[in-house]
N, C-alpha and C positions, 0 to 999 in steps of 0.2 A: 209314682211310676204308672204308665199306661197299663190298662187291663191286659192287653196282649203280652206286655213284658212280664207281668206277674205270672201269667199262665206259662210262658216259656221257661222262666226260672224255676217255677214249681215243678214242671215236668222234668227238667234237667236234674234238679236236686232229688226228685222222687226216684229217678233212675240211679243216681249216685247212692242214695240211701239203700236201695235194694241191693246194689252190687257190693258195697262194702259193709252192709248190715250194721251200721253204726251211725246214729245221728250225731254222736259225740265226735267221731272222726270227721264227719262232713262239716260240722260246725267249727271244729278246730281249723280245718283247711279254709273254711269260709272266713273266719276271723283273720287269718293270715292274709288272705286276699284283700279284705277290706283295709287292713293295716297297710298293705302295700299299694293301695289305690287302684287295684284292678277291679274291685267291686265297690259300689257305694253302699252305704248303710241301708238305703231304701231297697236296693236290689237284694241285699242279704236277707231281708225279711222273707221273701218268697223261697229262698234257698232253705232257710230254717224250717219253714212250714212243710216244704216238700220232704226234707230229710226226716222229719218226725214221723210222717206217714210211711215213707219208704222203709224205715228201720223196723216197722212192725211185721215186715214180710218174713223175718226169721221165725217168729212164733208160728206163723201160718205154715211154714215149711216143715218145722220139726214136729208139728202136730199130726203129721202123717206117720202113724206107727210103722207102716209097712216100709217106709223109706229107710228106716234104720237097718233093716235086714239086707239092704243093698249097699251098705257102707263099704264092705270089702271090695266090691266091684268098682265103686266110685273111686276108692283110694288107689286101686290098681290102675284104673284108667288115667287118673291124674299123674301117678308116679311114672308110668311108662311113657306117657305123652311128654313129660318134662325131660326124659332122657332122649327121646327121639327128635324133638323139635330143636331148632337152632336159633330162630329169631327171638328177640327179647319179648315181643308181643305175645307170641304163642306160648313161650315159657310162662309168662304171667297168667295166661288163661289156664294152662295146665296146673300151675300152682293154686289157682282159685278152685279148680275141680278137686284137687288133692285136699285142700283145706276144708271144703264142704264134706268130703268123705270122712275125714278125721272128726269133724264136728258131729256127723251122724253116728259114727262109732262111739264117740264119747257120750252122746245122749243115750244110746242104748245101754252102755255100761253104767252110766249114772242112774238111769231109771231102775235097773236091776239091783244096784247096790243100795238103793234107798228103800227097798221093800222091807227090811227089818225095822225101819222106823215106825211101821204101822203098829207095832206092839211096844214101842219104847215110850214109857209114861212121861218123862220130862219133855220129850218132843211133842207128845199129844197135848200136854198142858200148854206149851207155847203156841201150838196151832189153835187151841181154844181161845187164847187171848187175841190172836190175830183176827178172829172173827169180828172184833171191834175194829172198824175201818181205820180209825186214827192210829191205833197201835200198828196195824198192818202197813199203813203208809210210812210210818217212821222206820219200821224194819226195812221196807223196800228202799227208802232213801239211803239209809246207812250202808246197807249191803252193796247197793249200786255205786255209792261213792267210793267204796273200797275196790270193787272190781272194775269200775269205770266203764260199765257197759250195761245198758238197759236190756240189750239183746241177751246177754248172759243170764240176767235175772229172770227174764221171760222164759228162756230156755230151761232154767232150773225149775221154775214153777210147773212147766209142762212135763218135765221129767218126773217130778214128784207126783203129778196127777196121773201119769202113766203107771206109776208104781203103786197108786192107791193111797198115798200118804197125805194128800191135800185135797180140799174141796174147792169148788168155784168161789164160794164166799170168802175163802181164805186167800186164794190166789189173786183175786182182783185187786184188793188193797195193796198187796205187795207190788204188783205191776204198776199201780198208780204211783206209789212212792218211787219206783224205778224211773218213771218218766221225769221226775224232778232230780233225782240223784245223778242221772247220767249227765246233767249239765255241768258237773264239777270238772269234767275233762276239758270242756271248752273254756271254762273260767281259768283254769290253771294254764292252758295253752295261750291265753291272751295276756297274761300278766306282764310279759316282756314286750308287748306290742303297744301301739298308740291308743288313744282314747276311743277312736271309732271302732277299733277291733274289740276293745273291752265292751263297748255298748252292744256290739253284735253278740257277744257271749252272754251278756246279762239279759238281753231281750229274749234269748232262748229260755232262760229261767221263767220269765214272765209268761211266755206262751204256754209252757208246760204246766205251770202252776194254775193257769186259767182252766186248762183241760182237767186237771185233778179236782178243782173246785166244782166244775160242772158235773163231773161223774159222781163226786161225793154227794152232791144234792140229789141226783137220781138214785144213788145207792141208799139214801136215807128215806126214800118214799116207800112205805109198805104197799105191796101189790100182790094179790092172789096168795096170801100167806107167805110171801117171800119179799124180796126187795125189787123195785122196778127195774133197775139196771141189770140184775141177774136174770130176771124173767125175759127181758129183751134179748139178751145174749143166748139164752136157752131156746127161745122161740125161733129166732133167726136161724140158729144152727140146725134145729129140728126141721122147720118148715122149708127153708130155702136150700140148705145143704144136705138135708135128708139123713142126718146122723145125730146120735145122742152122745157122741164122744166128748168126754170131759176136757180132754186136751184141746179139741177144736173149739169148745165153748170158751176156754181161757184165751185162746189165740184171738177169737172173734171179739171178745170183750176188750182185749188190748188194742186191736185195730180200731174198733168203734170209738174208743176214747179219743184217738187222733182225729177220726172223721167228725165227731161231734165238736171237737175243738176247732177244726177248720170252719165248720158251718157257723160257729159263733164268732170266731176271730176275724175272718175275712171282711164281712160287712162292718165290723167294729174297728177295723185296723186304724183308720185315721184318728179316732178318739184314743185308742190305746197308745199310739205313737205320741200323740199330743201330751198325754199324761206322763209317759215315759220320759219325754224330752224335758219336761219340767222337773222331774225327779233327778234325772241324769243328763243334763243338757250337752249338746254336741259342741262343746268349746274346750279348748286346750291351751294351757299356758305356753307361750312361745318358748321353744327350746333352742339351744345353740344350733348353728348350722351343722347339718350332717346328712347322711344318706336318708332317703325318704322311702325307698321301695324295697331295698334288699336287707335281709337278715339271715343268720345262719339256719333258722328253722326251715328255710326254703331249699336248702341244699339237697334234701332228699327227693325233690321234684325238679330235675334238671330243666325240663322244658319251660316250666314257669319261672325258674330261677334265671334262665337266660333272657327271657322277655323282660324281667324286672331289671336285670343288669343293663340291658339296652336302654331302659328308661332312665336309669341313673347316668349312663354315659351321655345320653342326650341332654340331660341337665347340665353336665359339665361343658359340653360343646356349645350349648346356648349361652352359658356364662362367658365362655371365651369369645363368642361372637359379639357380645355386648362390650367386652374389654377392647376388642379389636376396633369396633366402630367408633368408640370414644377416644382411642389412643391418638390418632392423627389430629383430631379436633383440638387436642391440648396444645399443639404447636401454634394454633391460631389464637385460641382463647387465653393461653398462658395461665390457665387456672390450676394452681398447685393443689387445690382441694380435690380436684378431679384426679390428679396424679395419685394422691393418697387413697382415694376411693378405689381406683383401679388396683393399687397394691393390695388393699384389703380384700377385694373380690378375688384376686389370684389365690389368696389363702384358702378360699372356699373350693377352688379348683384342686388344690393340693389335698384338702380334706376328702373330697370325693375320690380322688385317685388312690389315696391311702386306704380307703374302705373297699373300693371296687376290686383292686388287684388281689388282696387276700381272699375276697369272696370268690373270685373266679378261680384262684389257685385251689381252694378247698373243693370247688365244684369239679375241677379236673381230676380229683382223686376218686370221684364216683364213677360208676360204670355208665359211660356216655355212648350214645350212638356215634357213628362216624360224622354225621352232620352236626350233632351237638358239640362234638369235640372241635370241629372246624370253627364253629361259631365262638366257642370259648377262647380259642387262640386269637381269632380275629378281634374279639372285644378287648383282649389284653393289649394287642398292638394299638388299637384305636385309643384306648385309655392313656397309654404312654404318650401317644402323639398329641392329643389335645392338651395334656399337661405340659408338654414341651412348647407348644404354641403359647400357652399362658406364661411360661417362663420367659420366652423371647419378648413378649409384650411388657411384662413386669420388670425384668432385670435389664433389658437392653433398650427397648424403645422409650420407656418411661425415664431411664437414665439420660437418654439423649434429650428428652423434653426438659428435664431439670437443668441440663447444661445450657440449653438455649435460653431458658428464663434467667438463670443466674448470671449469664454473660450479656444479657439483653440483646441477643442475636435475633435476626429475622430473615427468613428465606426471601429470596427475590420473588417477584410476582410469578415469573415463569417456573422457577424452581418449586414454588408452592403448588402450582397447577400440575407439574409433573408427578409430585408425590401423591397428590389427591387422585390422579389418574390411575397410578399403579395400585394404590390403596383400594380404589373403587372396584377394580377388576378382581382383586383378591377377595374383597368382601362378598362379591357375588359367588365366588367359588366356595367360600366358607358357608354361605347360606345353602348352596347346593349340596355340600357334603353332609349337612344336617339332614336334608331330605333323603340322601342316600342311606344314611344310617337308620333313619326312622322307617323308611318304606322299602328297604332292600332294592333300591332302584339301580339295577346294574347298568342300564343304558346311560343314565346320568353319570354314574361312576366312571364309565368308559370315556365319556365326554370330558370329565375333569382331568383324566390322565393326559389328555391331549393338550391341556393348557400349560403343562410344565415347560415345554420348549417356547411357547408363546410368551409366557411371563418372563422367562430368562432373557429372551431377545428384547422384550420391552425394557427390562431393567438395564440391559447393555446400551440400548439406544438413549435412555434417559441419562445414563452416566456420560455418554458422549456429548449430549446437549449441555450437561453441567460443565464438562471440560471446556466446551466452546465458550460458555459464559465466563469461565476463568480466564481464558485467553483474551477475551474482550475486556478484561480488567474490571468486571462488575464487582463493586465493593461487597455487596451483600453475599454474593456467591463465594467470594474469597473468605469471608468471616465464617460462613456456615459450611464450608466444604467438607470438613471431616464428619460433621453431623449428617449432612445431606447424603453422603456416600454410604455411611453406616446405616442410615435409615432405609435407603434403597435395598441394601444387602439384607437387612433384617426382614423387610417385607417379602423379599424373594424367598428367604428361608421359611417363612410362614406358609407360603404357597407350596413349597417343597413338602412340608409336613402334610398339607391337605392332599396333595397328589399321592403321597405315600399311603394315606388312609384309603383313598380310592383304589389303589392297586391291591391293598390288603382285602378290601371288601370283594374285589374281583378274584381273589385267591391267587394273585400273581406274585406274591412275596415269598 
């Protein structure tokens, strides 16, 4: 990926990590997007790194002891804002403010409730063992795997520090373990997704483990009667931030681990990916045909779900386009293998339709905006229409082709040209409707609606020309009359479906 692209994705993911305060949640979403094809594995690397750094903002925030005293005000602001606002976006913002207020209140309550642990001997014995970094890392991994949030673990260590029950040397190893333990959420979230999504989750573990190893090395170096990493955290907090706060030291040590990790990983990224690809290569056993972009895990994010549904619909329409373009050629080539191939391809159209419709139906049960609801209904109509076009080609046009071959019939020269003329115009319309769906091109959709009368008139004219050939006693026209007329009618029906899709996109249905 170009350097500018890496920077963009890192900034975007840094913002996302700060907002949702969870590298796990960000990576789960990221894995889903990779699995759906909206992000590539290479792009996801920057998202992973950005989310790791952004998620440390929680520790920095809760390390302000004074902010917990404002928790009641923040909760009140969030609560009343949610009652007074009407739009979905503002309600989400109010809910976020309310959530932060509850978080700060919980931190205050937790730090006060932990004070008795300062004299509880079993706890003191456990804390003494945690001063061994390896044991502390294991505790951090296990605890974070259970709560599935490194932010929660970091917040707990800061709350314990504020209550005087834990030291910097004990908190740092726990937070190091939390950095690895938080990866379990992304791993679990990727189990039902494809190989690229799993690779996205597993590389998260690799990145976090590298950071832990780097800090462990620095933590093992004696310096000024202490450990180098602890001295660095204390010195920065004291000299730059002007405070001796233990909570702030813990928060800075946690953030610095991500910073040091980035400094090491970014220049080494090509080598890391090369090694990772050898261990877990980007290849996948070919699966039976099915949906590629949609799955039920995306239902909770309607905007993304609708974009992915459109990508699946486009797959279906493009398959139908291939079927349509090949269908009339069969009457000339008389290739029965091509007939069977078109029949098999139509099965794929049915598979997509049978997955897209239930997906959109489930999405409709969610709280959608007016615009999202309109799109959901439009996509339902389009899905049914392209499946209907596939059925016309498979069950009607291919049946006519088989009849022609079995009876050794041939269209007359002019009859063949007439059919190709009608087919060509409808093929253009089918190509245009794909562009309409892909680009929301309303001008082109409006132009397609005007072809309805034009195609019907052309079909009528071609019928009259066929009848003229019959009156002239042309043997080929007499033999193929039923097939010829049915074929013209079916081609017209296909255009009617295309026009209907255009009207649907325009919101005129």
